[in-house]
DRENVEXNU-686985 format. One line per 4 residues: number of its first residue (from 1); their letters; for each residue x, y, z of N, C-alpha, C, O, CB. Coordinates in Angstrom, 1 decimal. Glycine has a CB too. Example, Ala and Ser with C-alpha at 12.3 -4.5 7.8 and 13.67 -1.06 7.14 Angstrom:
BEGIN
1) as) 13.2,-5.7,7.8,12.3,-4.5,7.8,13.2,-3.3,7.8,14.2,-3.3,8.5,11.3,-4.5,9.0; 12.8,-2.2,7.1,13.7,-1.1,7.1,12.9,0.0,7.9,13.4,1.1,8.0,14.1,-0.6,5.7;
This chain:
BEGIN
1) mpdi) 8.1,-3.5,86.7,7.0,-4.4,87.0,7.4,-6.4,87.5,7.4,-7.3,86.6,5.9,-4.2,85.4; 7.6,-6.5,89.2,8.0,-7.1,89.4,7.9,-8.8,88.5,7.7,-8.5,87.3,7.8,-6.8,90.5; 7.9,-9.7,88.6,7.8,-11.5,88.8,7.6,-10.9,86.4,6.9,-11.6,85.6,5.4,-12.6,90.5; 8.2,-10.0,86.0,8.3,-10.2,85.0,9.4,-11.3,84.4,10.5,-11.4,84.9,8.5,-9.0,84.7;
5) gvfc) 8.9,-12.1,83.0,10.1,-12.7,82.3,10.4,-12.6,81.2,9.7,-13.3,80.4,10.2,-13.7,82.4; 11.3,-11.8,80.8,11.7,-11.1,79.0,12.5,-12.4,78.1,13.2,-13.3,78.7,13.1,-9.3,79.2; 12.4,-12.3,76.9,12.9,-12.8,76.3,12.9,-12.4,74.9,12.1,-12.4,74.0,12.7,-13.7,76.5; 14.3,-11.9,75.2,15.0,-11.0,74.3,16.2,-11.4,73.4,17.2,-11.7,74.0,15.4,-10.0,74.9;
9) rgfd) 16.2,-11.3,72.2,17.6,-11.4,71.1,17.7,-10.0,71.1,18.7,-9.6,71.7,17.4,-12.2,69.3; 17.3,-9.4,70.8,17.7,-8.6,70.4,16.8,-7.1,69.7,16.1,-7.4,68.7,18.3,-9.2,69.7; 16.7,-5.7,70.1,15.8,-5.0,70.2,16.1,-3.0,68.7,17.1,-2.3,68.4,15.9,-5.1,72.1; 15.4,-2.8,68.4,15.8,-1.5,67.9,15.1,-0.8,68.4,13.9,-0.8,68.3,15.8,-1.2,66.8;
13) ptyg) 16.1,0.5,69.5,15.2,1.4,69.9,14.7,2.7,68.6,14.4,3.8,68.9,15.8,2.0,71.2; 14.6,2.3,67.7,14.5,4.0,66.5,13.6,3.8,66.6,13.1,2.7,66.5,14.9,4.5,64.9; 12.8,5.3,67.1,11.5,5.8,67.2,11.4,5.7,65.8,11.9,5.9,64.7,11.3,7.2,68.0; 9.6,5.2,66.8,8.2,4.7,65.1,7.7,6.3,64.7,6.6,6.7,65.1,6.0,3.5,65.9;
17) kdlt) 8.5,7.2,63.8,7.9,8.2,63.4,6.6,7.9,62.0,5.4,8.1,61.8,9.2,9.0,63.0; 8.0,7.1,61.1,7.6,6.1,60.1,7.2,4.6,60.1,7.5,3.6,59.5,8.5,6.2,59.2; 6.7,4.8,61.0,5.9,3.2,60.7,4.9,3.2,60.7,4.3,4.2,60.4,6.1,2.1,61.4; 4.3,2.1,61.0,2.4,2.3,60.6,2.6,1.3,61.2,3.7,0.7,61.4,1.5,2.4,58.8;
21) lisl) 0.7,0.7,61.8,0.6,-0.4,62.9,-0.2,-0.9,61.6,-0.9,-0.2,60.9,-0.3,-0.3,64.8; 0.1,-2.7,61.1,-0.7,-3.1,60.6,-1.4,-4.3,61.2,-1.6,-5.0,60.3,-0.3,-3.2,59.6; -1.8,-4.8,62.0,-2.2,-5.3,62.3,-2.4,-5.6,64.2,-1.3,-5.5,64.6,-1.9,-5.8,61.3; -3.2,-5.8,65.3,-3.2,-6.4,66.4,-4.0,-7.1,66.9,-5.3,-7.1,66.8,-3.1,-5.7,67.1;
25) ngpt) -3.2,-8.0,67.6,-3.6,-10.2,67.5,-3.4,-10.4,66.4,-3.8,-11.5,66.1,-5.4,-11.0,67.6; -2.7,-9.9,65.4,-3.0,-11.4,64.4,-1.1,-11.7,64.3,0.0,-11.4,64.9,-4.2,-11.0,62.2; -1.7,-12.4,62.9,0.0,-13.5,63.4,0.9,-12.3,62.8,0.8,-11.1,62.4,0.5,-15.7,62.3; 1.6,-13.4,63.1,3.9,-12.5,63.5,4.4,-12.9,63.4,4.1,-14.0,63.6,4.7,-12.0,64.5;
29) rigq) 6.2,-12.7,63.2,7.4,-13.8,62.8,7.9,-13.9,63.9,8.3,-12.8,64.1,8.7,-13.5,61.7; 8.0,-14.5,64.8,9.5,-14.2,65.8,10.7,-15.6,65.4,10.6,-16.8,65.5,8.8,-14.4,68.1; 11.8,-14.7,64.9,12.8,-15.7,63.7,12.4,-16.3,63.2,11.5,-15.8,62.5,13.7,-16.6,63.8; 13.0,-18.4,63.0,11.4,-18.0,61.7,10.4,-18.8,62.1,9.9,-19.7,61.5,11.5,-18.6,59.7;
33) atvl) 9.9,-18.4,63.6,8.7,-19.3,64.0,6.7,-18.3,64.0,6.1,-17.9,65.1,9.3,-19.8,66.0; 6.4,-18.2,63.4,4.4,-18.1,62.9,4.0,-17.8,64.1,3.1,-18.6,64.4,3.3,-19.8,62.4; 4.1,-17.3,64.7,3.3,-16.7,66.1,1.9,-17.0,66.1,1.6,-16.2,65.2,3.4,-15.2,66.3; 0.7,-17.5,66.5,-0.7,-16.8,65.9,-1.4,-16.0,67.2,-1.0,-16.4,68.4,-2.0,-18.2,65.2;
37) pgdv) -2.4,-14.8,67.0,-3.3,-15.4,68.7,-3.4,-16.5,69.3,-3.7,-17.6,68.9,-4.6,-15.5,68.9; -3.1,-16.1,70.7,-4.1,-18.0,71.3,-2.4,-18.5,71.5,-2.2,-18.3,72.7,-5.5,-19.4,69.5; -1.6,-18.9,71.1,-0.9,-19.7,71.4,-0.1,-19.1,72.9,0.0,-18.0,73.4,-0.2,-20.2,70.2; 0.3,-20.4,73.1,1.2,-20.7,74.0,2.3,-20.4,74.4,2.9,-21.4,74.7,1.3,-21.5,74.0;
41) vmgt) 3.4,-19.0,74.6,4.5,-19.3,75.2,5.5,-19.6,76.1,5.6,-18.9,77.1,4.6,-19.1,75.1; 6.2,-20.6,75.9,7.4,-21.8,77.0,8.2,-21.0,75.9,8.3,-20.8,74.7,7.4,-24.2,77.0; 9.1,-20.5,77.9,10.6,-20.2,77.9,11.2,-20.2,78.9,10.8,-19.8,80.0,11.1,-19.3,77.5; 13.3,-21.1,78.0,13.5,-21.4,78.8,14.4,-20.9,78.6,14.5,-20.1,77.7,13.4,-22.2,79.3;
45) negv) 15.8,-21.4,79.6,17.3,-20.6,79.1,17.5,-20.9,77.7,18.1,-20.3,76.8,18.9,-21.2,80.0; 16.8,-21.9,77.8,17.3,-22.6,76.3,17.2,-21.8,74.7,17.9,-21.8,73.7,16.3,-24.0,76.3; 15.4,-20.6,75.1,15.2,-20.9,74.0,13.0,-20.0,74.5,12.4,-19.6,75.5,15.7,-23.1,73.4; 12.6,-20.1,72.9,11.8,-20.0,73.6,10.6,-20.9,72.6,11.3,-21.5,71.8,11.6,-18.5,74.0;
49) lfip) 9.4,-21.2,72.4,8.6,-22.3,72.5,7.2,-21.7,73.1,7.0,-21.3,74.2,9.3,-23.5,73.4; 6.0,-22.0,71.2,5.1,-21.2,70.5,3.8,-22.6,70.8,3.8,-23.5,70.0,5.7,-20.6,68.5; 3.3,-22.7,71.6,2.5,-24.0,71.2,1.1,-23.3,71.2,0.7,-22.6,72.0,2.6,-25.4,72.4; 0.5,-23.7,69.9,-0.8,-23.5,70.1,-2.0,-24.0,70.4,-2.1,-25.1,70.0,-0.9,-23.3,69.5;
53) phlv) -2.8,-23.6,71.0,-3.6,-23.5,72.7,-4.7,-25.4,72.7,-5.2,-26.1,73.6,-5.2,-21.3,72.7; -4.5,-25.4,71.0,-6.0,-27.2,70.9,-4.2,-27.8,71.2,-3.8,-28.5,70.3,-7.5,-28.0,68.3; -3.3,-27.5,72.2,-2.0,-28.7,71.7,-1.7,-28.6,72.7,-0.8,-29.4,73.0,-0.8,-28.6,70.7; -2.5,-27.3,74.4,-1.6,-27.3,75.1,-1.6,-28.5,76.5,-0.8,-28.9,77.3,-1.6,-26.0,75.3;
57) eeii) -3.1,-28.8,76.0,-3.2,-30.1,77.7,-2.7,-31.4,77.2,-2.2,-32.2,78.0,-5.1,-30.6,78.4; -2.8,-31.7,75.6,-2.4,-32.9,75.7,-0.4,-33.4,75.7,0.2,-34.5,75.6,-3.2,-33.3,74.3; 0.2,-31.8,76.0,1.2,-31.0,76.0,2.1,-31.3,77.5,3.3,-31.5,77.8,0.5,-29.5,75.8; 0.7,-31.1,78.3,1.1,-31.1,79.9,0.6,-32.4,80.1,1.4,-33.3,80.1,0.3,-30.0,81.0;
61) etye) -0.8,-32.7,80.2,-0.1,-34.3,80.6,0.5,-34.9,80.0,0.3,-36.1,80.2,-0.8,-35.3,81.0; 1.4,-34.8,78.9,2.5,-35.8,78.6,3.7,-35.6,79.5,4.4,-36.5,80.0,3.0,-35.8,77.2; 4.0,-33.7,79.8,4.9,-33.7,80.2,4.8,-33.9,82.2,5.8,-33.5,82.9,5.5,-32.6,79.5; 3.8,-34.4,82.8,3.1,-34.3,84.7,3.9,-36.0,83.8,5.0,-36.4,84.1,0.6,-33.8,85.6;
65) kiht) 3.0,-36.8,82.7,3.5,-38.0,83.2,5.5,-38.3,82.8,6.6,-38.7,82.4,2.3,-39.3,82.4; 5.4,-38.3,82.9,7.0,-38.1,81.8,8.3,-37.6,83.1,9.4,-38.1,83.4,6.8,-36.2,80.0; 7.4,-36.1,83.8,8.0,-35.5,84.9,8.4,-36.9,86.4,9.4,-37.3,86.8,6.8,-34.2,85.3; 6.8,-37.1,86.7,6.5,-38.2,87.7,7.6,-39.2,87.4,8.6,-39.1,88.1,5.0,-38.8,87.6;
69) retf) 7.5,-40.5,86.0,8.3,-41.1,85.5,9.5,-40.1,85.8,9.8,-40.2,87.0,7.9,-41.6,84.2; 9.9,-39.6,85.6,11.7,-39.5,86.1,11.6,-39.0,87.7,12.4,-39.6,88.3,12.9,-37.9,85.0; 11.1,-38.5,88.2,11.2,-38.4,89.7,11.5,-39.3,89.8,12.7,-39.6,89.7,10.4,-37.9,90.6; 10.6,-40.3,90.2,10.2,-41.7,90.5,12.0,-43.0,90.5,12.4,-44.0,91.1,8.8,-42.2,89.1;
73) irqr) 12.6,-42.2,89.3,13.8,-42.7,88.8,14.7,-42.2,89.5,15.4,-42.8,90.3,14.1,-42.4,87.6; 14.8,-41.2,89.2,15.6,-40.6,90.3,16.2,-40.7,91.2,17.5,-40.7,91.4,15.4,-40.3,90.7; 14.7,-40.9,92.3,14.9,-41.2,93.8,15.2,-42.1,94.0,15.9,-42.2,95.0,14.2,-41.2,94.6; 14.5,-44.0,92.7,15.1,-45.3,93.1,16.4,-45.6,92.8,17.2,-46.5,93.1,14.3,-46.4,92.6;
77) mqeh) 16.4,-44.6,92.0,18.7,-44.7,91.7,19.5,-44.0,92.6,20.8,-44.1,92.5,19.6,-43.7,90.1; 18.9,-43.0,94.0,19.5,-42.9,94.8,19.5,-43.4,95.7,20.3,-43.3,96.6,19.6,-42.2,95.0; 18.2,-44.3,95.8,18.4,-45.0,97.1,19.1,-46.0,96.5,19.2,-47.0,97.3,17.0,-45.5,97.9; 19.8,-46.3,95.3,20.0,-47.8,95.2,19.6,-49.4,95.7,20.0,-50.2,96.5,20.9,-47.8,95.4;
81) kypa) 18.1,-49.2,94.4,17.7,-50.1,94.7,17.0,-51.1,93.6,16.5,-52.1,93.8,17.2,-49.7,95.5; 17.2,-50.4,92.7,17.5,-50.8,91.4,19.6,-50.0,90.1,20.2,-49.1,89.5,15.6,-50.2,90.8; 19.5,-51.4,90.6,20.5,-50.8,88.7,19.7,-50.2,87.7,18.6,-50.0,87.1,21.2,-52.1,87.5; 21.0,-50.0,87.7,20.1,-48.7,85.9,19.7,-49.4,85.0,18.7,-49.2,84.4,21.2,-47.5,84.6;
85) yqiy) 20.5,-50.5,84.9,19.9,-51.6,83.0,18.0,-52.4,83.8,17.2,-53.2,83.3,22.0,-54.3,82.6; 17.9,-51.7,84.9,17.3,-52.5,85.1,16.0,-51.4,85.2,14.9,-51.8,84.8,17.7,-53.5,86.2; 16.1,-49.9,85.7,15.4,-48.9,85.0,15.4,-48.4,83.6,14.4,-47.8,83.1,15.6,-48.1,85.7; 16.6,-48.7,82.9,16.7,-48.3,81.4,16.7,-49.8,80.7,16.3,-49.6,79.5,18.3,-47.4,81.1;
89) ggew) 16.7,-50.6,80.8,16.6,-51.5,80.0,16.2,-51.8,79.0,16.7,-52.6,78.1,16.2,-52.0,80.3; 14.6,-50.7,79.0,13.2,-51.5,77.8,12.5,-51.2,79.2,12.5,-50.2,79.9,13.2,-53.6,77.0; 11.8,-52.4,79.3,10.4,-52.3,79.1,10.8,-52.6,81.3,11.8,-53.1,81.7,9.4,-53.8,77.6; 9.7,-52.2,82.1,10.1,-52.5,83.6,9.7,-54.1,83.6,9.0,-54.6,82.7,9.1,-51.5,84.8;
93) gdei) 10.2,-54.7,84.6,10.0,-56.2,85.3,8.1,-55.9,86.0,7.7,-54.7,85.9,11.6,-56.6,87.0; 7.2,-56.9,86.5,6.9,-56.7,86.9,6.4,-55.8,88.8,5.4,-55.4,89.5,6.8,-57.3,86.2; 8.2,-56.0,88.9,8.0,-55.3,90.8,9.0,-54.2,90.2,9.5,-53.7,91.2,8.9,-56.6,92.7; 9.4,-53.8,89.1,9.3,-52.1,88.9,7.9,-51.8,89.1,7.7,-51.1,90.0,9.7,-51.5,87.4;
97) kadf) 6.5,-52.3,88.2,5.6,-51.6,87.7,5.5,-51.6,89.3,5.4,-50.5,90.0,4.6,-52.1,86.5; 5.3,-52.6,89.7,4.4,-52.4,91.0,5.1,-51.3,91.9,4.5,-50.2,92.1,4.3,-53.8,92.0; 6.3,-51.5,92.5,7.5,-49.9,92.8,6.1,-49.2,92.0,5.0,-49.6,92.0,9.9,-49.6,91.7; 6.7,-48.0,91.3,6.0,-47.1,90.3,4.3,-47.2,91.0,4.1,-46.1,91.5,6.1,-47.7,88.5;
101) kqwc) 3.4,-47.8,91.1,2.0,-47.8,90.6,2.5,-47.5,92.4,2.6,-46.2,92.4,0.8,-49.3,89.7; 2.8,-47.8,93.3,3.1,-47.6,94.9,3.7,-46.3,94.9,3.2,-45.3,95.4,4.1,-48.6,95.5; 4.7,-46.6,94.3,4.8,-44.4,95.0,4.1,-43.8,94.3,4.4,-42.6,94.6,6.2,-43.2,94.8; 3.2,-43.8,93.5,2.5,-42.5,92.9,0.9,-42.6,93.6,0.2,-41.6,93.5,2.5,-42.5,90.9;
105) kqhq) 0.6,-43.8,94.2,-0.3,-43.5,95.3,0.6,-42.6,95.8,0.4,-41.5,95.2,-0.8,-44.6,96.3; 2.1,-42.6,97.4,1.9,-42.3,97.4,2.7,-40.2,97.4,2.4,-39.3,98.2,1.5,-43.3,97.9; 3.1,-40.1,96.7,3.6,-38.6,96.1,2.0,-38.2,94.8,1.9,-37.0,94.5,5.8,-38.9,95.0; 1.6,-38.6,94.5,0.2,-37.9,93.8,-0.3,-37.5,94.6,-0.7,-36.4,94.3,-0.8,-38.6,93.1;
109) g) -0.8,-38.1,96.1,-2.3,-37.2,96.4,-2.8,-38.1,96.9,-4.0,-37.9,97.3,-3.2,-36.5,95.3;
């Protein structure tokens, strides 16, 4: 199967002769996490995260905001446009806010 991602901590190759299927699409435990049907699974090199479906939209919107802001910061720091204390020193001043707003218009389509 091309392009399949697999996350595996361990496995047991024991033949399932004496095993009984308890449920399909039911809750299950993976490590210390309880996973419910419909949960979204996000896997990275650091681990696996299970997201309840009612939180997915909020999480993605928050991620997009953070990613956009961090991309702007990275670019402006590489350009040496602002010193680190202005970018990371708390609330942005009017100049950076205006620059960020203009940058978003140019880079967000």
